[in-house]
N, C-alpha and C positions, 0 to 999 in steps of 0.2 A: 794965204793968210786963215782960210777957213781949215785946213787940215792942221795946221799948228793951234788954234783954239780947239776942235776937237780933241787933240793929245791932252791939251789942258784939261779939258772936261773931264775926259775918262781918267786921267791922275790923281782927279780932285776925286772922283767916285771910287777908285781902288784906294787912296789915302783915307778917305772915310771909311769904309770896309774896315780897314786897318783900325781905326779908331773907335769902330763899333766894340774892340776889344782891348785896347791899348787906354786907359784911363786918361792919359794927358792930351791925347788928340780929340780934335772935337768931330768926330764921325759924323753925325749927323749935319750940320750945319754943312759941311765940306761937301757932303754926299748931295744934298738940296742943291749948292751954290754949282755945282758940275751938271747936274740936272736940267737948272736954269739954263744954264750955257748952253747946254745941246738945245734946248726949246730956242735960244734965241738966235743961235748958228742957224737952225731951221725956219725961223720967222714964225714958230709956233704952229708949224703946219702939222705935225706931226703929235706933239704935243703941246695943246692947248691951254689956257689959263685954269679951265677947269680940271683940268687933270693934275695942272700945277699946286692947284687949292687942296685936290686931294692928299696929294703927296705932301706938300707943306703939314697939312692935318697930324697925317700919320706921324710925321718926324717932330712934330710940338709936344704930341702925345708922349713918343717913345722918351723924347728929352725930358720931360716933367717926371714922366717915373722912374726916368734912370737918376733925376736929382733927389726925387723923394723915398727911393726906395730904401734906403738907410733908416729914415726916419720913420719908414711904416712897417720897417723890420721890429724896432723898438716898440714900437706901439702894440704890434699882434701879441708880445708876449706880456703886456700890461705895466711896462715900465712906467715911472713916476714920469712926470711932466717935466722934470729936471732933466731927465736922462733923453726924452725925444729932442729937449732944446741942444742938448748935448750932443746929440747924434746930428740935428742939424748944424750947428756951431762947427763941431767936428769936420763936416763934409767941405763947409765952406772954408774955413781955416785949409785945411788939407789941400785944396787947391793950389794953395801959395807954395806948396812942398811938393811939388813931381809926384810923380808913382808912391814914394812910400807914405806922403800925408794922403794921398787919396786912399790907401790901403788903411790906413792906421788912424785917421782922422777920426772917421766913424765911429769906431771902436772906442777911441781913448776917450772922445767928448759924451757916448753914453754913458760908459763906465765912471767917470768923473762924476757926470750929472746923478746916476743911482747912488754914488757914493756919498752925493752932497744931500740928497733927500733922507739919507740914515739908512740904505740898503746895505747888506752886508758884502762881504768882498765876493762871496761864490754868486748871490744874486746879479749883483753887478758885471760881474765877469760874463753871466748866463745872457745879462742885457747887452753886453758888448758884442756876443758872438750873435746876436739876433741883429743887431746892425750890420755886422759883417755880413752876415748871410742875405739881410735886404739887400746891402750893395751887390752881393752876387747877382740876386736876382733884379736888379736894376740894368746890371751889364748885358745879362742874357734878353731883358726887353729890347734894350736898346739893340743889341743883333738881331733880333726880329724884327725890329722896326727898320733898321738900315737893309735887311734883305728886302721887307715889305716895299721899300720905297724903289729898290731899283728893280724890283719886279714890277711894279707899276708904271715905271719909265719903260720896259719892255713889252707890257700889255699895250701901253696907251702907242707905243710904234707900231705893234702888230694891228692894232685894232684899227689904226688910222694910215696903213699901208697903202691904201688905192690912193692918197692925196699925192 
């Protein structure tokens, strides 16, 4: 049974790493689930609660930055409040439409918000591109956070190898 649980844990981590790039797969929660399962199988000998808290904090920061990246991209170019809200709503609504929704939601939301605020079509498009670049940056942050979580797992295991 232990070997089966280890296979499941490593499969969760592998799927989570793929989810760091694929927008519809919740990468960071899957990675943390796999890490926590590994720790539980080992009775928290190699990976104690302190390590799990640090890994969870890295994951929480990565997840938060990923969700806010589109909004931060819009704010960076000095967009209107309507465009910022549009990017946020576009991201949330895009979650329900799979990959196309996640890619287009922040862009369309910020464009529509900037247009509603009286911005020109060119300005609104610029704001939309900034939202999309923010989304791309958020994906990079999510990937780095995911890799850091796995690196912390390896570091904890190596650090406590004598146990």
